[in-house]
Structure formats: C-alpha cells, structure tokens
C-alpha positions in Angstrom: -93.6 -11.9 -144.2 -95.0 -9.5 -141.8 -92.8 -6.5 -140.9 -91.0 -6.4 -137.5 -93.2 -4.9 -134.9 -92.7 -1.3 -134.0 -95.1 0.8 -131.8 -98.4 0.9 -133.6 -101.8 2.3 -133.0 -105.0 1.0 -134.6 -108.6 1.9 -134.4 -111.7 -0.1 -135.5 -115.4 0.6 -135.4 -118.2 -2.0 -135.4 -120.3 -2.2 -138.6 -123.5 -2.4 -136.5 -124.3 -0.1 -133.7 -122.1 2.4 -132.0 -118.6 1.8 -130.7 -114.8 2.3 -131.2 -111.6 0.5 -130.3 -108.3 2.2 -129.8 -105.3 -0.2 -129.6 -101.7 0.4 -128.9 -99.4 -2.4 -129.8 -95.7 -2.3 -128.9 -92.6 -4.4 -128.4 -91.5 -4.8 -124.8 -87.7 -4.5 -124.6 -87.1 -7.3 -126.9 -88.9 -9.6 -124.4 -92.3 -9.7 -126.0 -95.3 -7.7 -127.2 -97.9 -5.8 -125.3 -101.3 -4.8 -126.7 -103.4 -2.3 -124.6 -106.8 -1.3 -125.8 -110.0 0.5 -124.8 -113.3 -0.4 -126.3 -116.8 1.1 -126.1 -119.6 -0.6 -127.8 -122.8 -2.7 -127.3 -123.8 -6.3 -127.5 -127.4 -7.4 -127.6 -128.5 -3.8 -127.0 -126.4 -3.6 -123.8 -123.6 -1.0 -123.8 -120.1 -1.7 -122.5 -116.8 -0.1 -121.8 -113.8 -2.4 -121.6 -110.1 -2.2 -121.3 -107.7 -5.0 -122.0 -104.0 -5.7 -121.8 -102.5 -8.8 -123.5 -98.8 -9.7 -123.0 -97.2 -12.1 -125.5 -93.7 -13.5 -126.0 -91.7 -12.4 -129.2 -93.5 -15.2 -131.1 -97.0 -13.8 -130.4 -97.9 -16.5 -127.9 -100.1 -15.1 -125.1 -98.6 -15.2 -121.7 -101.1 -13.1 -119.8 -104.2 -11.0 -120.2 -106.5 -8.8 -118.2 -109.8 -7.4 -119.2 -111.8 -5.1 -117.1 -115.2 -3.3 -117.5 -115.8 0.3 -116.6 -118.2 -1.2 -113.9 -115.2 -3.0 -112.3 -115.8 -6.5 -113.6 -112.4 -8.1 -114.1 -110.7 -11.2 -115.5 -107.0 -11.9 -115.3 -105.3 -15.0 -116.6 -101.8 -16.2 -117.2 -100.5 -19.0 -119.4 -97.3 -21.0 -119.5 -97.3 -20.6 -123.4 -98.0 -24.3 -123.8 -101.8 -24.1 -123.2 -102.0 -24.3 -119.4 -103.8 -21.4 -117.7 -104.1 -20.0 -114.2 -106.4 -17.5 -112.6 -105.2 -14.4 -110.6 -105.1 -16.6 -107.5 -102.8 -19.1 -109.2 -105.4 -21.8 -109.5 -104.9 -24.1 -112.5 -107.8 -23.9 -115.1 -107.6 -27.4 -116.6 -110.8 -26.7 -118.7 -108.6 -24.6 -120.9 -105.7 -27.0 -121.3 -104.6 -26.8 -125.0 -105.7 -23.3 -125.6 -102.8 -21.4 -126.8 -104.6 -18.4 -128.2 -107.3 -16.2 -126.9 -110.4 -14.6 -128.5 -111.9 -11.6 -126.8 -115.3 -10.8 -128.0 -115.8 -7.3 -129.3 -112.3 -6.9 -130.9 -110.8 -8.0 -134.1 -107.3 -7.7 -132.6 -107.3 -11.2 -131.2 -107.4 -12.7 -134.7 -103.9 -11.3 -135.2 -102.5 -13.7 -132.5 -102.8 -17.0 -134.3 -102.1 -15.4 -137.7 -98.8 -13.9 -136.5 -97.9 -16.8 -134.2 -98.1 -19.4 -136.9 -97.1 -17.4 -140.0 -99.6 -19.4 -142.1 -99.2 -19.8 -145.8 -101.7 -21.1 -148.4 -99.9 -24.4 -148.5 -100.7 -25.0 -144.8 -104.4 -25.5 -145.5 -106.9 -25.1 -142.8 -105.5 -25.0 -139.2 -107.8 -25.9 -136.3 -107.5 -24.2 -133.0 -109.2 -24.4 -129.6 -109.3 -20.7 -128.4 -109.9 -19.5 -124.8 -112.9 -17.4 -125.7 -114.1 -14.6 -123.4 -117.5 -13.1 -124.0 -117.9 -9.5 -122.9 -121.4 -10.0 -121.5 -120.4 -12.6 -118.8 -116.5 -12.6 -118.7 -116.8 -16.4 -118.2 -114.3 -17.9 -120.6 -114.8 -21.2 -122.4 -113.0 -23.3 -125.1 -114.1 -22.4 -128.6 -113.2 -24.3 -131.8 -112.0 -22.1 -134.6 -110.4 -22.6 -138.0 -108.0 -20.4 -139.9 -106.9 -20.7 -143.6 -104.4 -18.4 -145.3 -105.8 -17.4 -148.7 -103.1 -14.9 -149.6 -100.0 -14.9 -147.4 -99.8 -11.8 -145.1 -102.9 -10.3 -146.7 -106.1 -12.5 -146.4 -107.3 -15.2 -144.1 -110.5 -17.1 -143.6 -111.8 -17.4 -140.2 -114.4 -20.1 -139.5 -116.2 -21.1 -136.4 -115.7 -24.8 -135.9 -119.5 -25.4 -136.1 -119.6 -23.3 -139.3 -122.1 -21.0 -137.9 -119.8 -18.0 -139.0 -117.2 -17.6 -141.7 -115.4 -14.3 -142.6 -112.5 -13.5 -144.9 -110.2 -11.1 -142.9 -108.0 -8.7 -144.7 -104.9 -7.7 -142.7 -102.1 -5.1 -143.0 -98.3 -5.4 -142.9 -98.5 -5.9 -139.1 -101.1 -8.7 -139.4 -103.8 -6.4 -138.0 -107.4 -6.8 -139.4 -108.3 -4.0 -141.8 -111.7 -5.4 -142.7 -113.7 -7.9 -140.9 -116.9 -8.3 -143.0 -120.1 -7.8 -141.1 -118.3 -7.0 -137.9 -115.5 -4.4 -137.8 -113.7 -1.9 -140.1 -110.3 -0.4 -139.4 -110.3 3.4 -139.4 
C-alpha cells in the first residue's frame, strides 16, 4: 500500500537530450491533491519550456489541468471525474468521453495517476485505459489507448501502448512516483 501523501518534491531528467522536471506534489486541505511542475527539454530537436498544474480528488482522479509553454501556448481542461471534459470556455469535449486519466508528453508523473487511482495488484492482470493524451509539440489532445499491469505491488508496473509500439517496466517509490522509466526518464 502506498503511503499517505505528504508534501513531496521530485525531479527527473530525460535519458536522451537535455532537460529537467521539477515537481511539487501536495495534499490540498483534505480535499484533494495538486501537482505543480516545471519542465525544460526538447522533442524532435525542438526545445520547450512547460509548466503544468494538475488537480485531483483524494482518490487521484483528475478534476482539472492546465499546461502552458514559456511562449504562452496554453491548454486548460476540467473533468467531472467520470470521463467528461470541458475546455476553459465550458464547451463539452465529447471526443474525450470515457477518458478518466491524462497523459502529458514529456513527464513520467502522469503515469502515477492510474497507478495510484486504481491501486493495482498483480492479480488484477492488465487493465486497459483510454487516456486524454496531450503532446507538447501541438497541445492538441487526443484519446490514447494504454495498458497497465502491476508486476510487483507498489513497486513495479508495466506500461504498454495499446498498439504495442512501446512497452516499459516502471519502477515506483512509496508515493507511486516513477523512479526509473527505461529509455525515457530517470529520477534524480
């Protein structure tokens, strides 16, 4: 069982290219969880600077997130915690119906969300998700099929793209934060 959340700071670096992420994770007055992070890095040879804030309920279900580049590009969405999303103007985004979790490109933190929310054990087998995926190059989200399998409870999880184009075994700490994401990120 993961430990109860207390204010936590984590940092990761990409295994290829330059970059760094600095994350602050904290409980919000017993009403939920807030993750605030700053990232610098590069994708496809293009440098980026991004800040994000993710608000979750106490069960790690995403209620809102905002991501913004240092150039001013911004995306802000809210959820009813049942897979229905709205943009900053309140417009329903039905293309994402059923997406409970999010996956932000460029950070290993969003892997923590389904891992903590479901508390997977090895007996659960592989669980299929449709994530609301946000690439950092366009900020144009789309549904993305992903699978998670608990290999060692509270310690090791297999992430697999639905099309099987990418598979990684993710080691996590006592908070469910990734410590090693082979080929992509390493916790400092």
